[in-house]
N, C-alpha and C positions, 0 to 999 in steps of 0.2 A: 292425752287425757280428754275425755268427753265431758260435756256439760249438759245437765238435764234441768229443765225448768218445770215447776209445778204450780198449778193454780188452785187455790183453796177459796172456799166461800166461808166467811165468818159472819154469823148472825148474832148480834148482841141481844141478849134477852133480859138485861138487867135494868132497863129504864123503869123507874117507879113513878114517872110523870114529870120529873124536873130535869131529865137528861143528866148531864154531868156538871151541873151548877155547883156542886160541892162534893167533897170526898165521901160524905155520909148520905148522899141523896140517891145513890144507885148501887145495884148489885153488880158483882163481877161476872155474872153468868153469861155464857155465850156458847154457841154451837159452831164447830168447825167441820166442814165437809168438803170432800173432793169428789166430783162427779164420777159415779161408777165404782167408787172404792168403799170398803167397809168402814164402819165407825172406828174412831181412834180414841178410845177412852183413856183419860189420864187423870192423875191426882196432883193437885197443887196445894201447897201449904202457904197460908197467909199468916204473917207474923204480926204481933201487936203494933209494930211501926208501919204497917200496911205494905211492907215489902213482901215478896213471895217468890216461890220457884216451884217448878214441877218436880215431883219426887219419883214419878214413874209414869210410863205409858205402856199400854198393852196393844199389840198389833194382832188383828184377827184375820189373817189372809185366808181366802178360800181357794183351794186348788181343785180343779176338775181333771180327773184322769179318765182314760178310755175304758179301762176294765178294772174290776174289783181287785185283781191280783196286783195291781200297781199301787194300791193305797198305802201299804206298809212302807214301800220304798219312798213314796212321796213324803210321808211323815218323817222318815229318818233323814231326809235331805234338809229338813227345816233347821236342824241343829247346825249343819254346815252353813246354811244361808244366814243364820243369825250372826255368825262370826264375821260376815261381810256386810251386814246390814248397814246401809248408809245412814239411816236414822239413828241407830244405836251408836254408831261411830261419830256422830255429829253433836251429841248432847251430853250433858253432865249428870244424867240420871239414868237408872235402869230402864231398858226397853225389853219387854217380854214378848215372846211370840207364842200364840195359842192358835195354831192352824186348824182348819177344818178341811178334810179331804172328802170330796164327793165323786161319785162315778157318773159319767155322762150317760 
């Protein structure tokens, strides 16, 4: 078995001026980014008791192929890739793939 490590940058955007001095003094907004990777939009539900969980994430991979004739095959391979997706297999919410295929 191989192990992979990933580094993400999380930028908190919710400081209203008082930091985290109380549960009502800040927003939960933040931005997560991995260098060189596409955005990873997700939806989180926050409950009245302030607990919450993500309900979905959408992956937007971009695949570059050498010639236009390869685009249809690249798109069809994403269904197979989704079945082995390490993110989808690691979390308790749906992970959707919406790939973009471009020609070099």
